[in-house]
LOTI-70165 format. One record per residue (C-alpha): residue in three letters; x, y, z. Coordinates in steps of 0.1 Angstrom, whole numbers, plus 5000, padded with zeros to 4 digits. Example, Ala and Ser with C-alpha at 12.3 -4.5 7.8 and 13.67 -1.06 7.14 Angstrom:
2
ala512349555078
ser513749895071
This chain:
952
met470918917653
leu471618977689
phe475318857684
arg475719077649
gly473919357669
asn476419347700
lys479219337673
gln478119677662
phe478019817695
ala481519737703
ser482619867673
val480720207685
val482320187715
gly485620147700
val485520417677
val484320657708
leu486820567730
gly489220607705
leu488120967698
leu488121017734
cys491820927732
ala492721147704
val491121437722
glu493221367758
ala496521317734
ala495921647720
lys496021817756
val499121687774
asn499221877811
lys496021737822
his496721717864
lys497821907890
pro500821877914
trp499421717945
ile501121797983
asp500121728018
thr497521978034
thr499922008066
tyr503522038074
his505022038108
gly509122158108
ile511722198134
val514922388128
thr517722518153
glu518622858157
asn522222808145
asp521122558117
asp519022648086
lys517722268079
val514022228085
leu513321888095
leu509821818083
asp507221598088
pro505721448066
pro508621508040
leu507921768013
ile507321557984
ala504721667955
leu503221427932
asp501821487895
lys499521197876
asp500821347844
ala504321187856
pro506121037837
leu505621267809
arg508221507807
tyr507621867815
ala503921787825
gly504721497853
glu507621717866
ile507921927897
cys509722227888
gly509622447924
phe507522507955
arg506022887960
ile505622998003
his502923238007
gly503223478037
gln504823808048
asn508523818058
val509223428059
pro512523368065
phe512323058047
glu512422908013
ala511722587993
val513322427971
val513022117951
leu515721837952
asp514521627924
lys512221697898
ser510821377887
thr510121267923
gly509021607935
glu511121557965
gly511821917981
val513222078011
ile512322418033
arg515322588049
ala516222928067
lys517323218046
glu518623388072
lys520023338111
leu517023238131
asp516323378168
cys514323138190
glu514223478215
leu512323678189
gln510123428175
lys509523088189
asp507622918156
his506723018118
thr503522928099
phe503022978066
thr501322828035
ile503422668009
gln502122557969
ala504122307945
tyr504022407907
asp504822147880
cys506722237850
gly504222287824
glu503722167790
gly507522257779
pro510622387788
asp509022727788
gly506622647814
ala503522697795
asn500222617807
met502022547843
lys499722387871
lys499722447908
ser498922217936
his496722337964
lys497922547995
ala499422358022
thr500222528058
val503622488073
his504322528109
ile508022558119
gln508922548151
val512622698163
asn514322488184
asp516522688210
val520422708220
asn521522768254
glu523223078246
tyr522123298280
ser523323228314
pro520823308343
val520623668355
phe519523778393
lys516523998389
asp518324238420
lys521824348422
ser521424258459
tyr519124128487
lys519124238520
ala517024078553
thr516824108587
val516223828614
ile515723818649
glu518623588670
gly517723268688
lys514923168660
lys514922898631
tyr512923028600
asp511122828572
ser512323098550
ile513923428555
leu514123578517
lys513723448480
val516423488453
glu515123518419
ala517023458386
val516023468351
asp517523328317
ala516623508282
asp516723178263
cys513323098244
ser513022718255
phe511422578284
gln514722358287
phe517322658287
ser515122948301
gln514222768332
ile516222808362
cys517222408375
asn519322518407
tyr520622788437
glu523622748453
ile525422928482
val528823008472
thr530423168505
pro531422848527
asp530822728561
val527722998568
pro524422868587
phe522322858557
thr520922698526
ile518922748496
asp516622528475
lys515322508440
glu513222778441
gly515923048454
tyr514223018494
ile517123098519
lys516622998556
asn519322938585
thr520122578596
glu520822668631
lys519722928656
leu521523238648
asn523623438680
tyr523923848675
ser526823818700
lys528823568678
glu527723768644
arg525624058639
met525624048598
tyr526023748572
lys527023818538
leu526423548510
thr527723458476
val524523338459
thr524623188420
ala522323008397
tyr522122738372
asp519922698344
cys518422378333
gly521222348304
lys523722378335
asn524622748324
arg526222958358
ala524823298363
ser526923548343
glu527323718383
asp526723618420
val524623798439
leu525423918474
val523023848500
lys523224038535
ile521323898562
ser521624088595
ile521223958630
lys519124168655
pro519324078692
thr516323968711
cys514724268727
lys515624228761
pro515224488787
gly519124618797
trp521424888784
gln522024948747
gly525525138733
phe527325028763
asn531125018758
lys533024778775
arg536824958772
ile536825318782
glu540525468780
tyr541525768800
glu544225988795
pro545826128826
gly545226488830
thr542326538810
gly539326558838
ser536426428838
leu535726158811
ala531826028801
leu531525678810
phe528425618792
pro528125908763
ser525425698740
met523825458765
his520425398766
val518125188786
glu515724948767
thr512324808781
cys510924638751
asp507724798759
glu507224608791
pro504824748820
ile507924898836
thr507125208864
ser510625268873
ile514525168870
gln517325158897
ala520925118885
ile523925088908
ile527225178891
glu530325058909
leu534025148901
glu536124858916
thr539625028925
asn540724778952
his543524648933
ile545025018932
gly547325118959
lys545625128993
gly542125068979
cys542025328949
asp544325588935
arg545525808962
asp548326048966
thr551225838973
tyr553426118994
ser554626019032
glu551725999056
lys552926279075
ser552926489044
leu549326389036
his548426469073
lys549726809066
leu548426849031
cys545026779050
gly545127039076
ala546126829104
ser548327029131
ser552026949139
gly552926659163
thr551926369143
val554626089145
glu555125839116
leu555825509130
leu556425349091
pro558225599073
ala560425469043
pro563625379053
ser566325669055
ser569525809072
ser567425979102
ala564425699100
asn566325349095
trp564125119119
thr562024979085
val565024899066
gly564124519076
leu560724509069
pro559924339030
thr557724609010
asp555324588986
asn556524748953
gly553824688931
his551725008943
asp553325308928
ser555925438956
asp553025328982
gln555125279015
val553224949020
phe555224689042
glu554324329046
phe554224099078
asn554023769073
gly553823629110
thr557623659116
gln558523989111
ala558624259134
val560424629140
arg561224819174
val560525169172
pro563725399186
glu563225529219
gly562425879217
val560425879186
val557325849204
ser557225929240
ser557025619267
ser553425769278
leu550925909254
lys549726229266
glu546026229262
pro544126279241
phe545726129211
thr545125989181
val546325659163
ser545325629127
val546625339101
trp546125159071
val545224769073
arg544424489047
his544024179068
gly542323819057
pro540823569078
gly543623439099
ala544023179131
his542423239165
asp545623369179
lys546323749187
glu547723969160
thr549424289173
ile549924579149
leu551024789175
cys552324749211
asn554524939241
ser555224709265
asp557724659294
lys561424649280
thr562524389306
glu561624169335
met557924199326
asn555424119299
arg552924389311
his551524569278
his550924959288
tyr548824989255
ser548224799221
leu546124769190
tyr545624409178
val543224169159
his541423869174
asn538923659157
cys538023969133
arg538124209160
leu539724519163
ile540924539199
leu542324879214
leu544524809250
leu544925129273
arg546225059307
gln546325349330
asp548925479353
pro549025379385
thr546625679402
glu545425739443
ser542425549434
glu542825179426
asn539425129407
tyr538224969379
lys538625179347
pro538125099308
ala540824889297
glu539924689265
phe537624819235
his536224609209
trp534924629178
lys533324349157
leu534224419123
asp533724239089
gln536424489075
val539324339096
cys539224019078
asp538024139042
lys541424099027
glu540924479013
trp542324789024
his540724999052
his541825319072
tyr541225299109
val541625619131
leu541425609168
asn540225939186
val541325879224
asp540226109249
phe539625869278
pro537325749290
ser535525809254
val537325609224
ser535925659189
leu536725479158
phe536625569123
val536825319096
asp536625449061
gly535525749075
thr532425619091
thr532325629129
phe531925299150
glu531125259186
pro532824979207
phe530524669214
leu531924559244
val534324759266
thr536124549295
glu537724749326
asp540824629349
tyr543024779373
pro545625059366
leu549024909363
his551224939395
ser553925179396
ser557325089379
lys560825189368
ile560924989339
ser561325139309
thr559025079277
gln559724939243
leu557225009215
thr557124739188
ile555124729152
gly554024399140
ala554324199172
cys554624249209
trp557724259231
gln557724009260
gly560424169282
gly560223879307
ser561323609281
ala563023859255
arg561323779226
met558423879203
ser555123709201
gln551723789186
phe553023849154
phe550724019128
arg550023899092
gly548824139065
asn549724499052
leu550324789072
ala551325139057
gly550825479071
leu551125419106
met550825729126
ile550725879163
arg549526219173
ser549726319208
gly547926599226
lys545426639202
leu542226479186
glu541726469147
asn538826589137
lys536426449110
lys537526649081
val541126579084
ile540226209088
asp537526239052
cys540426399040
leu542926089043
tyr540825879031
thr539426029002
cys540425868970
lys541426078943
glu539725888918
gly536125858915
leu532625818900
asp530926198890
val528026328876
gln527226668865
leu523226678864
pro521426878836
glu519127138849
glu515826958832
val516326628848
ala517626728883
ser514326698898
ala513426368876
val515826138890
lys517126058923
val521226028924
glu523325898956
phe526925868959
asn528925608987
pro531325819007
asn534425728987
gln532525818958
ser533425448938
ser529425368941
leu527025578928
thr523025478926
val520325638902
glu516825588903
gly513825718885
ser510525668864
asp511625908839
phe513125678811
glu514625968787
ala515526128819
phe517325828829
asp519225778799
lys520026168802
val521626128838
met523125778830
gln525025958797
his526526238823
val528325968845
ser531726048843
tyr535325878860
leu537426168875
asn541226118885
ser542326428901
arg546026298905
gln548526458880
phe550326158878
pro547625858884
thr548425498884
pro547925338854
gly545725008850
ile542624888849
arg539225018868
his536324788865
leu533124898858
arg530024708870
ile526024828863
ser523524608885
thr520124748872
thr516724638886
phe512824698869
lys510124718888
cys506424708873
phe503124798886
asn503224598917
glu506124748928
glu508024418925
val511024288904
cys509424188871
ile511824208845
ser515523998855
val518624208835
pro522224088836
glu525024278852
ala526524548826
glu530624478832
gly533524688815
tyr536324848827
val538425188825
met541925158810
val544125468829
leu547025508806
gln550625548817
pro551225928822
glu554126108813
glu557126048836
pro558626418845
lys562326428844
ile563426678876
ser566626838867
leu568827018892
ser571227278877
gly573327598893
ile576927668900
asp578527328909
his582127438918
phe583227768931
ala585627888958
arg585628098986
gly587928269011
ala588428109050
ala587128389063
glu583428329047
phe583627989061
glu584428079096
ser582028379094
pro578628379108
glu576628389078
gly579328109062
val578628019025
thr575627979004
leu575827638986
phe573227668959
pro573028068950
glu571627988918
leu569927658920
arg567327608896
ile564527328897
val563127228863
ser560626938855
thr560126828821
ile557926568801
thr558926418764
arg556426338741
glu556626168707
val554226388679
glu553526198646
ala553626458618
glu553326358581
ala556426418563
glu556326708537
ala554926588500
thr558126548480
glu557926588439
gly557926298419
pro555725948417
glu553225968444
asp554025768476
asp552525678507
pro552725968528
thr555525888555
val554625908590
gln557826048615
glu557826068652
thr558926378667
val560226388705
val558626708721
ser560226838754
glu557727038777
glu558527208806
ile555627138834
met554827258870
his554526998901
asn555126968937
leu558126828954
asp557926618988
thr561626608996
cys564926728988
glu568126599009
val571526749009
ser574026509022
ala577926559027
leu580026349002
gly582726159018
asp583826219057
glu580326299076
leu579826649090
asp581726709124
ser579726909145
glu582427029165
his583827249133
glu581227269107
ser577527249100
leu574627269074
asp572027579084
val569327719072
asp566727969086
leu563927729100
gly561328049104
gln561728059065
val561227719061
gln558327709082
gln556928019066
arg557027799034
gly555127529049
leu558127309050
glu560227069074
met563827029078
thr565526789102
ser569326739102
ser572226509113
asn575826439106
leu575126309069
gly573526599058
leu570326809059
val566326679048
ile563726919038
thr560326769035
gly556826869029
val554526868997
asn555127228984
thr555827348950
met559327368931
ala559627738937
asn559127708972
tyr561527428975
glu564027658954
gln563927968972
val564727739006
leu567727608990
his569027908983
leu569227969023
ile571627659030
arg574727769042
tyr577827589051
lys579827689080
asn583327569091
trp585027749116
his588127569112
thr589527599078
glu593227549086
ala593327219073
leu590227229047
phe590827309010
asp587527159002
arg584427039005
lys581626818984
phe578126798988
lys575026638969
leu571426718964
val568526548954
cys565026598949
ser562026358947
glu557926358942
leu555426138952
asn557625988979
gly560425898957
arg558125788922
tyr560226048903
ile563626158914
ser565926438905
asn569626398889
asp572126388916
phe573226778919
lys577026768933
val578727098946
glu582427148953
val583527428974
asn587127518978
val588727739004
ile591127988998
his593628029023
thr594928399032
ala598328509049
asn599628839064
pro603228879058
met603828999092
asp603228689107
his606128569087
ala610028549098
asn611228399067
asn611728679042
ala611828489015
met607828439020
val607128809020
gln605928968990
pro608629108962
gln608929488962
phe609029448925
ile605629308922
asn603029548921
pro599529398939
val596829398913
his593029478926
his590229288908
ser586329318917
ser585928968907
val587828678894
asp586228338878
leu589228088874
ser588027778853
gly584927728880
his586027878909
asn584028188917
leu585628458940
val582428658944
asn583528888968
ala585429198957
his587029298991
his588828968996
ala590629078962
ser593329358980
val594129129007
val598029069015
pro598928758990
ser599028379008
ala601928199017
ala601427998984
thr601728308965
val604728478981
val606528128971
ile605528108936
val606428498927
val610128428943
cys610428118925
val609728288893
ser611828588898
phe615028338907
leu613928128875
val614028438854
phe617328588870
met619028238863
ile617828248828
ile618628628819
leu622628498834
gly622628218808
val622028378777
phe624528668786
arg626828418790
ile626328288753
arg626028628740
ala629728708755
ala631128418737
his629828428707
gln630428808701
arg634228748708
thr634428458683
met633028688657
gly635528948665
asp638428728660
gln636828648627
glu636728968614
asn640129068624
gly641428798603
lys639228898573
glu640829268575
asn644629158579
glu643828898546
met647728778557
asp648428388551
trp651828208566
asp653327898574
asp653027848610
ser654127498613
ala657327578627
leu656427838648
thr656827758688
ile654427968711
thr654928028747
val651528168767
asn651628258801
pro648428078813
met647728268848
glu648128568829
thr645428478803
tyr642728338827
glu642928688848
asp642328898817
gln639628678803
his637828668839
ser638129018844
ser636629108810
glu633828838816
glu632629048851
glu632829368833
glu630629268806
glu628229048831
glu627829358853
glu626329578816
glu624529308804
glu622829288842
ser622129678844
glu620229668810
asp617929358814
gly617329398852
glu614729598847
glu612729398824
glu609929088832
asp608728868812
asp606728568816
ile608528258808
thr606627948793
ser608027598801
ala609027538768
glu611427838771
ser612527728808
glu613627388796
ser615627538767
ser617427788793
glu618527478816
asp619727318785
glu621627598775
glu622927678812
gly624027308811
ala626327348781
glu627627648793
pro630627568812
glu631927338783
asp631727638758
gln633227828781
gln636527608789
gly636527598748
ala636827968745
ser639527988773
arg641727708755
gln641027908722
gln642328248739
gln645328078752
leu646527938719
glu646228338709
trp649228578707
asp649928968707
asp649829078671
ser649729428678
thr653429518673
leu653229288636
thr653429498604
tyr651729408571
């Protein structure tokens, strides 16, 4: 029963299942597609394919049924989604997601959207299509390194203080526009500029690798670049400027080490922009000492290089000064053998090396100096041996070695020996005066002036008075008739006839002035430099700052507590050189500064500031002498008391030549660089002269019959001096060119024995600054016109012919010979003139005679030819024999010639013509040929016959 029942139940179940299967068979697309719930994808900017994880695959349980089990597509849901999903295989449900357009990571790094899969439905028409659930898709856009780093700023600046090392000076920063971390990050910075003391790290921080020095480099310019992590370099490098600021040190700021001075521009401000830096230190006062070093220029500084005698006169010293070391010349030649220092711009400096000395000729200085007297000299002397070194000595010339007076150096002491002449009293008297001076042995130039008014002696060194520290006494010298010898550079030993106590050093400007002392004003003038420091104090700071100069203005001290006023005073300190033609070269400058604090002690140490003034080369003047250089005068003028003026129209002109740069005018056409042309411009200037020398060329002047004279009163009136010798005449003194012109116009030449004199030549030379600038040699030639009276000659041939009419001229100019005086033109002709007139007259006579003879012969020949033409008869005369009386023919011919000559002379005797040399030669030729022609004519006439009786 149970079994039967089970069979029944089974059959029922089978029926039910069959029914269900029938129902399901009737419904074909029963399932939805299935996909994963979440997808992650990656896509590159320059690619459209998306890599998904997991892969995009849709499943359908209706598979393998056609249509119902196939996947027909994917649908993306979202706004502006730049992707699309594509089915690769319907049966497997495999698909891909790809980009519809170019992706830009920089605009959007990732995208999120949803996606659904759908099957193909129940048939080809897609009816009853089923969709899967929505899955979320996350896609990340991978970056491409398409951008280079760019710096945030165009340039970077920083300032650091010298002498310090920094951990970081500044930071540079670059950015990259790429979206990814890898490509948008800056992985490295680099300093491109080589060999700089700086480094940069990966973060862009710059620091110095060593301590910086302001004096070495004031600013560094660095070029920096950057790299991203994809190794792309920055599109543009960046400039980094790092300025070095000096360490704040108390002292002077804005000080120029080189200052150029152009001659003739007056004063030049040395520190126009300088100021003092105190660095906020508690300073109460400042003292600055400005020193101008000129020891290497001339005799200690730039002074006028005129002769010492001229300088004394310029400074107001009265006459009577004798120069013992003059420049060698025709009138003062005892210094010719001394070596000179030629490096000091015409300063007459003499060197003494311990072996040279000179004797001053007798008469230059009186053997016994008339008190009071003054000795002045420039000396440069260094530490030497312990022997005496004589500057000036007057000693016995023979027999004995007594020193009457001398000036010498011994152990850095200056000593004056002055022995008195014998007197009634034989008491001790002051004889030696000693001064112990540092200046004697410091190898620098110093000016010494000794004013001696026995028993008082005053010494001035560089204008400062010094009293002797020791005076020794001695007996007066014994009376003697021995003459004395004055020497320089050593002392003459008369007993042994040799020099001793030689000087080693340099001397210049040794002068003795007898009978009067030099006053302090003149002494200061002689020593004063023509260059130095100067300051023009502004009124508002004059009372706030103290200013002091040394005597020669080579040192200036400024002191004060008002820093602002102190700066203004320093800015007004200037260099001044009053010479028209200063000595070029360097003048060193030094500023020594002292800072004092509240406790009145020096609290800050400041190094010396050093620089120099460069005095430029002055334009050198060209002194030109011009005028009449050749003229003639009658002998009577040379013999007259006035004589002949040598330089009546002399002109003295001085010019300088400058080179001026001028831009050339622009020319049409392509643009070119402007050319610069140098134009030489000559400009006339005025300056002084100190010497003009007139010398005779050829033989020296013979004082017995010739001289050069000038009005001495006129010379002295113009502040000049004149000396003369058999060589010529010298005018000296510092004066204007105009005054020299006027004096030279007064110079006259006289000669009272002119019989044998036909010409005389002279040369004039002028100079300035002791021969530093010399004129051209102006040479003048004067000719002597000799005159003669006809009554004084016995020879009639020397008398003026009666047919020559005297011609009177007011003035005559014959090829440079000026006969200025009119009254000499009407005098009786000289012997030479008479000889010339007679010779010319005789030559004219001979020419006329020759011409007449030629004409007479020619006329006779022409007459014969005419007669032959008139007759027109020809016969055979070969058989004729002709007999002629030769004596009769000659007499007739001779008589006829004499008659014709007399007629010709009467016609031509009244004419006077000038005959050239060519006419004279031709006339002589004709005259020489005349005898031959005359003989031919005679022979022809001898062959003629008397045909007057013939009939035709």
